[in-house]
C-alpha positions as CSV (number, residue, x, y, z in Angstrom):
1,M,191.9,91.0,-76.0
2,A,194.0,92.0,-78.7
3,R,194.4,96.0,-78.9
4,R,192.5,97.8,-81.5
5,S,194.4,99.2,-84.7
6,L,193.6,102.8,-85.8
7,K,195.9,102.7,-88.8
8,D,193.5,102.8,-91.7
9,A,190.6,102.6,-89.4
10,R,187.5,104.5,-90.5
11,I,185.8,106.7,-87.9
12,I,183.3,109.4,-87.9
13,V,184.0,112.4,-84.9
14,T,181.0,114.5,-83.8
15,G,181.8,118.0,-82.5
16,A,185.3,118.0,-84.4
17,S,185.3,122.0,-84.7
18,S,186.5,122.6,-80.9
19,G,188.2,121.3,-77.8
20,I,187.8,117.0,-77.4
21,G,186.6,116.2,-80.8
22,R,189.4,118.7,-82.4
23,A,192.3,116.9,-80.6
24,L,190.8,113.4,-81.2
25,A,190.6,114.2,-84.9
26,I,194.1,115.2,-84.8
27,Q,195.4,112.5,-82.6
28,L,193.7,109.9,-84.7
29,C,195.1,111.4,-88.3
30,E,198.8,110.6,-86.5
31,R,197.9,107.4,-86.0
32,G,196.7,106.6,-89.6
33,A,192.8,106.5,-89.6
34,N,190.7,107.9,-92.2
35,V,188.2,110.5,-90.3
36,L,184.9,111.9,-91.3
37,A,184.4,115.1,-89.0
38,T,181.4,117.0,-88.7
39,A,180.6,120.1,-86.6
40,R,178.5,123.1,-87.3
41,R,181.6,125.5,-87.6
42,L,182.8,125.6,-91.3
43,D,185.5,127.8,-90.5
44,R,186.9,125.5,-87.7
45,L,186.6,122.7,-89.7
46,N,188.4,123.7,-92.3
47,E,191.5,124.9,-89.8
48,L,191.4,121.4,-88.9
49,Q,191.7,120.0,-91.8
50,E,194.9,122.1,-92.7
51,V,196.1,120.8,-89.5
52,C,195.8,117.4,-90.7
53,H,196.6,117.8,-94.2
54,S,200.5,116.2,-93.4
55,L,199.8,113.4,-91.0
56,P,199.4,109.7,-91.8
57,G,195.9,109.6,-91.7
58,K,192.9,111.3,-94.1
59,L,190.7,113.5,-92.8
60,T,187.2,114.6,-94.6
61,I,185.1,117.6,-93.0
62,L,181.3,117.6,-93.4
63,P,179.8,120.4,-91.7
64,G,176.1,120.7,-90.5
65,D,173.8,120.2,-86.9
66,L,174.0,117.3,-85.3
67,T,170.5,117.4,-84.4
68,S,168.7,117.8,-88.1
69,D,168.1,114.4,-89.4
70,T,169.0,115.6,-92.9
71,H,173.0,116.1,-91.7
72,R,172.6,112.8,-90.3
73,Q,171.6,111.1,-93.3
74,A,174.4,113.5,-94.9
75,I,176.9,111.6,-92.8
76,L,175.6,107.9,-93.7
77,E,175.6,108.8,-97.1
78,Q,179.2,110.5,-97.2
79,A,180.7,107.4,-94.9
80,T,178.9,105.1,-97.2
81,S,180.2,106.6,-100.4
82,Q,184.0,107.0,-99.2
83,W,184.1,103.5,-97.2
84,N,180.5,101.6,-97.0
85,A,181.6,100.3,-93.7
86,L,182.6,102.4,-90.5
87,D,185.0,100.8,-88.0
88,V,184.0,103.4,-85.2
89,L,181.6,106.2,-84.2
90,I,182.8,108.7,-81.9
91,N,179.5,110.7,-80.2
92,N,181.6,113.5,-79.1
93,A,179.4,116.6,-79.6
94,G,177.3,118.5,-76.8
95,A,176.5,121.3,-74.6
96,G,175.6,122.3,-71.6
97,A,173.3,124.7,-69.2
98,I,174.0,126.0,-66.4
99,G,171.6,127.6,-63.8
100,R,168.8,126.4,-60.9
101,F,166.3,124.3,-62.6
102,D,163.0,125.7,-60.7
103,V,164.0,129.1,-62.7
104,A,164.8,127.9,-66.1
105,K,162.4,127.6,-69.0
106,S,161.7,124.1,-70.3
107,D,162.9,124.8,-73.6
108,R,166.5,124.7,-72.2
109,L,166.1,121.1,-70.9
110,R,164.8,119.9,-74.4
111,R,167.8,121.7,-76.3
112,V,170.2,119.9,-74.2
113,M,168.7,116.6,-74.2
114,E,168.3,117.0,-78.1
115,I,172.1,117.6,-78.4
116,D,173.4,115.7,-75.9
117,F,171.4,112.3,-76.0
118,F,168.6,112.5,-79.0
119,A,171.0,113.5,-81.5
120,P,173.9,111.1,-80.9
121,V,171.4,108.2,-80.4
122,E,169.8,108.6,-83.7
123,L,173.2,109.2,-85.2
124,T,174.3,105.4,-83.9
125,R,170.8,104.4,-85.3
126,T,171.8,105.4,-88.3
127,C,175.2,104.2,-88.6
128,L,174.5,100.3,-87.4
129,P,174.0,99.4,-90.7
130,L,178.0,100.6,-91.6
131,L,179.3,99.6,-88.3
132,E,177.8,95.8,-88.6
133,K,180.3,96.1,-91.6
134,G,183.2,97.2,-90.4
135,K,186.3,95.7,-89.0
136,R,186.1,95.0,-85.3
137,P,183.6,98.1,-84.8
138,A,183.3,99.8,-81.9
139,I,180.7,102.8,-80.4
140,L,182.8,105.2,-78.0
141,N,180.3,107.6,-76.3
142,I,182.2,111.1,-74.6
143,G,180.2,111.7,-71.7
144,S,180.9,113.2,-68.2
145,V,181.5,112.2,-65.1
146,L,178.3,113.7,-64.2
147,S,176.7,110.8,-65.7
148,H,177.2,109.1,-62.3
149,R,177.2,111.7,-60.1
150,A,174.6,114.3,-60.5
151,V,175.4,118.2,-59.4
152,P,173.5,121.3,-58.8
153,N,172.9,124.0,-61.5
154,K,173.7,121.5,-64.2
155,S,170.2,119.3,-64.0
156,E,169.6,119.4,-67.3
157,Y,173.0,118.4,-68.7
158,C,172.9,115.5,-66.0
159,A,169.9,114.4,-66.8
160,A,171.2,114.1,-70.8
161,K,174.6,112.6,-69.6
162,F,172.8,110.0,-67.3
163,A,170.2,109.0,-70.2
164,M,173.1,108.6,-72.5
165,R,174.9,106.2,-69.9
166,G,172.1,104.3,-69.6
167,W,171.3,103.5,-73.1
168,A,174.8,102.6,-73.8
169,E,174.6,100.0,-71.1
170,S,171.3,98.5,-72.7
171,L,173.2,99.3,-76.4
172,R,176.3,97.3,-75.4
173,V,174.4,94.1,-74.7
174,E,172.3,94.4,-77.5
175,L,174.8,94.7,-79.8
176,A,177.0,92.4,-78.4
177,S,175.7,89.7,-80.9
178,K,177.0,91.5,-83.6
179,S,180.2,91.9,-82.1
180,I,180.0,95.6,-82.1
181,E,181.3,97.1,-78.8
182,V,179.8,100.3,-76.7
183,L,182.5,102.4,-74.8
184,M,181.7,104.9,-72.2
185,L,184.5,107.7,-71.6
186,S,183.1,110.0,-68.6
187,P,185.7,113.0,-68.3
188,S,185.5,115.7,-66.0
189,T,185.2,119.3,-67.4
190,T,187.7,120.0,-69.9
191,S,189.5,123.4,-69.9
192,S,187.0,125.9,-71.0
193,E,185.1,123.5,-73.0
194,F,182.0,123.4,-70.9
195,L,181.6,127.2,-71.4
196,D,182.0,127.0,-75.0
197,A,178.7,125.8,-75.9
198,L,175.9,127.1,-73.4
199,V,172.5,127.0,-73.6
200,D,169.9,129.6,-72.5
201,T,172.4,130.2,-69.6
202,R,173.7,133.8,-68.3
203,S,176.9,134.6,-69.8
204,D,178.8,135.6,-66.2
205,S,178.0,131.9,-65.2
206,K,180.6,129.8,-64.1
207,S,181.4,126.3,-64.3
208,K,182.8,124.5,-61.2
209,A,185.0,121.9,-62.4
210,F,186.3,118.7,-60.6
211,G,189.5,117.8,-61.9
212,S,189.6,119.2,-65.1
213,M,192.0,118.2,-68.2
214,K,192.9,119.6,-71.3
215,P,190.9,118.3,-74.0
216,E,194.4,116.8,-75.6
217,R,194.8,114.9,-72.9
218,V,191.5,113.7,-72.9
219,A,191.5,112.7,-76.4
220,Q,194.7,110.8,-75.6
221,L,193.0,108.7,-72.5
222,A,189.7,108.2,-75.1
223,I,191.8,107.0,-77.8
224,S,193.7,104.3,-75.2
225,A,190.5,103.2,-74.3
226,L,189.5,102.5,-77.9
227,V,192.6,100.5,-78.4
228,R,192.3,98.5,-75.5
229,S,188.6,98.3,-75.7
230,K,188.1,99.5,-72.1
231,R,184.3,99.7,-71.7
232,E,183.9,102.5,-69.2
233,M,186.7,104.9,-67.9
234,I,186.0,107.5,-65.3
235,L,189.4,110.0,-66.0
236,S,190.3,112.2,-63.3
237,L,191.0,112.1,-59.8
238,G,188.5,114.7,-59.2
239,G,185.6,113.1,-60.8
240,K,186.5,109.6,-59.6
241,A,186.9,111.1,-55.9
242,L,183.1,112.7,-56.2
243,V,181.6,109.5,-57.8
244,W,182.8,107.7,-54.9
245,A,182.1,110.4,-52.3
246,G,178.3,110.2,-53.6
247,R,178.2,106.7,-53.5
248,L,179.6,106.0,-49.8
249,F,178.5,109.1,-48.7
250,P,175.7,110.7,-50.1
251,R,174.1,112.9,-47.3
252,L,177.4,114.6,-46.7
253,T,178.0,114.9,-50.2
254,D,174.5,116.1,-51.2
255,R,175.2,118.7,-48.2
256,I,178.7,119.7,-49.8
257,L,177.2,120.2,-53.1
258,G,174.6,122.3,-52.0
259,K,177.1,124.8,-51.0
260,F,177.6,125.3,-54.4
261,A,173.9,125.8,-55.7
262,Q,173.0,128.8,-57.0
């Protein structure tokens, strides 16, 4: 299959104020793409716009909460007025939680699922009519290695990422007749990123990373997956080792991971 061109591509990036989303917005603009970047923090989006101002592509910002129906509709209206079509939707925004499930309040699960699963799913539903008008349209979901193998103390996050991966697999088949590709990227923990947006979690909680990467490197690999239409990628060696250990030696992997349970 021919490589996807990103020059002049019309792309939405969620969670663009920091981490992977910010790196994606910058690197896409470096390639000449037209990017609509959205996140909650306006000050961070303004800073991102300054960084991208001199790059070949064009960046538009739209602050707001992705869990809001109103904001998702605003994204659609902005993309429609600017482009009247959409080539790529990158579902990147997310949040995590650390701690045992048996001592957590039910609200923690609901909030993580709302941010990590329901919000991107409903944004995708909202944007499908525009994607149908796009040039070689694609949906790129930034998931997690924890959508392949769950670990203790992140049960809510794992549940949300497993849900996203299952939804993406089904959606890929459903949208094949419309020539809309559904791609899934599964990074391990990125540098500080998981700890940047924790829901109902003690401030002294630590994240056990399996092969963490810098956000800029994850963005590079995400763009490579997009250009090559790679349907699913697990990024780090540590992440791949975790997944394969869980598949080949599930009981042993459970015992090892159990040592990290709080």
